[in-house]
C-alpha positions in Angstrom: -46.5 -94.1 5.7 -45.6 -97.8 5.2 -42.9 -96.7 2.6 -41.5 -94.1 5.1 -41.6 -96.8 7.8 -39.6 -99.2 5.5 -36.9 -96.6 4.9 -36.6 -95.9 8.6 -36.5 -99.6 9.4 -33.7 -100.1 6.9 -31.8 -97.3 8.5 -32.3 -98.9 11.9 -31.1 -102.3 10.8 -28.1 -100.8 9.2 -27.2 -98.9 12.4 -27.6 -102.1 14.4 -25.2 -103.9 12.1 -22.7 -101.1 12.4 -22.9 -101.1 16.2 -22.3 -104.9 16.3 -19.4 -104.6 13.9 -17.5 -102.1 16.0 -17.2 -104.3 19.1 -13.8 -105.8 19.9 -15.2 -108.0 22.7 -18.7 -108.9 21.7 -21.3 -110.7 23.8 -21.8 -114.3 22.7 -24.7 -115.4 20.6 -27.4 -112.9 19.6 -26.9 -110.8 22.7 -24.3 -108.4 21.1 -26.6 -107.6 18.2 -29.8 -107.6 20.4 -28.6 -105.2 23.0 -27.1 -102.8 20.5 -30.2 -102.9 18.3 -32.7 -102.8 21.1 -31.2 -99.9 23.0 -30.4 -97.9 19.9 -33.9 -98.4 18.5 -35.7 -97.5 21.7 -33.6 -94.3 22.2 -33.9 -93.2 18.6 -37.6 -93.8 18.3 -38.3 -91.8 21.5 -36.1 -88.9 20.5 -37.2 -88.8 16.9 -40.9 -89.1 17.7 -40.6 -86.2 20.2 -38.9 -84.1 17.5 -41.4 -84.9 14.8 -44.3 -84.1 17.2 -42.7 -80.8 18.3 -42.2 -79.8 14.6 -45.9 -80.4 14.0 -45.6 -82.1 10.6 -48.9 -82.7 8.8 -49.3 -85.5 8.2 -47.0 -86.9 10.9 -45.2 -89.2 8.5 -44.2 -86.3 6.2 -41.0 -87.7 4.6 -39.0 -84.4 4.5 -39.4 -84.3 8.3 -39.4 -87.9 9.5 -36.5 -89.2 7.4 -34.0 -86.4 8.2 -35.0 -86.4 11.9 -34.6 -90.2 12.1 -31.3 -90.1 10.3 -29.6 -87.5 12.4 -30.9 -88.9 15.7 -30.1 -92.5 14.8 -26.6 -91.6 13.7 -25.8 -90.0 17.0 -27.5 -92.8 19.0 -25.5 -95.4 17.0 -22.2 -93.6 17.9 -23.1 -93.4 21.5 -24.2 -97.0 21.9 -21.3 -98.5 19.9 -18.6 -96.6 21.8 -20.2 -97.3 25.1 -20.6 -101.0 24.5 -17.1 -101.3 23.2 -15.6 -99.4 26.1 -17.6 -101.5 28.6 -16.8 -105.0 27.3 -13.2 -104.1 26.6 -12.8 -102.8 30.1 -14.1 -105.9 31.7 -11.1 -107.9 30.7 -8.7 -105.1 31.6 -10.1 -104.6 35.0 -11.2 -108.1 35.8 -8.9 -108.6 38.8 -10.1 -105.4 40.5 -13.8 -106.1 39.8 -13.6 -109.7 41.1 -11.8 -108.5 44.2 -14.7 -106.1 45.0 -17.2 -108.9 44.4 -15.3 -111.2 46.8 -15.4 -108.5 49.4 -19.2 -108.4 49.3 -19.9 -105.7 46.7 -22.9 -106.1 44.4 -22.4 -106.2 40.7 -23.6 -102.6 40.4 -21.1 -101.5 43.0 -18.2 -103.4 41.6 -18.9 -102.2 38.0 -20.0 -98.7 38.7 -16.6 -97.2 37.8 -16.5 -99.1 34.5 -20.0 -98.0 33.8 -19.1 -94.3 34.3 -16.1 -94.6 32.1 -18.1 -96.3 29.3 -20.8 -93.7 29.4 -18.2 -91.0 28.8 -18.9 -91.5 25.2 -21.3 -88.7 25.8 -18.5 -86.2 26.1 -18.4 -85.2 22.3 -22.1 -84.3 22.2 -21.8 -82.4 25.5 -18.9 -80.5 24.1 -20.9 -79.7 21.0 -23.8 -78.4 23.0 -21.6 -76.2 25.2 -19.7 -74.7 22.2 -22.6 -74.3 19.8 -23.1 -70.6 18.9 -20.0 -69.5 20.8 -17.1 -71.4 19.4 -18.7 -73.0 16.4 -21.9 -72.9 14.4 -23.3 -76.4 13.9 -23.8 -77.6 10.3 -27.6 -77.5 10.3 -27.7 -74.0 11.6 -25.0 -72.8 9.2 -26.9 -74.3 6.2 -30.1 -72.7 7.2 -28.5 -69.3 7.6 -26.7 -69.6 4.2 -30.1 -70.6 2.7 -31.6 -67.3 3.8 -33.3 -68.2 7.1 -33.2 -65.7 9.9 -30.4 -66.6 12.4 -32.8 -66.6 15.3 -35.1 -69.1 13.6 -32.1 -71.2 12.6 -30.9 -71.2 16.2 -34.3 -72.4 17.5 -34.2 -75.4 15.2 -30.6 -76.2 16.1 -31.3 -76.0 19.8 -34.1 -78.5 19.3 -31.9 -80.9 17.3 -29.0 -80.7 19.8 -31.3 -81.5 22.7 -32.8 -84.5 20.8 -29.3 -85.7 19.9 -28.1 -85.5 23.5 -31.2 -87.1 24.9 -31.2 -89.9 22.4 -27.5 -90.6 22.6 -27.6 -90.5 26.4 -30.5 -92.8 26.7 -29.0 -95.3 24.3 -25.6 -95.2 26.0 -27.0 -95.7 29.5 -29.4 -98.4 28.4 -26.7 -100.3 26.5 -24.2 -100.1 29.4 -26.7 -101.4 32.0 -28.0 -104.1 29.7 -24.5 -105.3 29.1 -23.8 -105.2 32.8 -26.7 -107.5 33.6 -25.6 -109.9 30.8 -22.0 -110.3 32.0 -23.0 -111.0 35.6 -25.5 -113.4 37.1 -28.0 -113.4 39.9 -25.3 -114.4 42.4 -23.2 -111.3 41.6 -20.5 -113.2 39.7 -18.6 -111.9 36.8 -19.3 -114.1 33.7 -16.6 -113.4 31.1 -17.5 -116.7 29.5 -20.4 -114.8 28.0 -18.0 -112.7 26.0 -16.7 -113.8 22.6 -12.9 -113.8 21.8 -11.3 -110.5 21.0 -12.1 -109.2 17.5 -9.2 -107.5 15.6 -9.8 -103.9 14.5 
């Protein structure tokens, strides 16, 4: 189990580095890496652990179950968190005047930034589209591979449904967690916008 844990840890650290590297307006200091790594790790661990437990692997650290499950969940969580963080921090500068106007009129930081939060969390649209179209418009890669390998279509569909639910849950949890964590970092207890906590724009 320690070797499997080391592999998963390496995957998680790599995902955190990728999340941080994709930000055009990063948070200053270790916050950018910390928020991305923390929310992605929490979401991926919860979703992957649920998947492994439902599959009933014996022992629970069976590598042919844990590593693929961690990889597919972590990959989607990484995408959701990185897109959400980038959209949120980039939007702060773009909508600064409107946000500060609401704050000056007495809105709380949650009220003033609610629209930006909703826009940032729209990173979930691709996974929602994938769920709504699966089996009707397209056959997901995992299900297609299992059918081509000889598995009964109904059994392949069961596994695919499980994976899609885990991906949606993990990505959604990571995106929401990252957005709210960033919101609390770029504001203070007096409901002021603190853009000084953002690093300069990073070129693509």
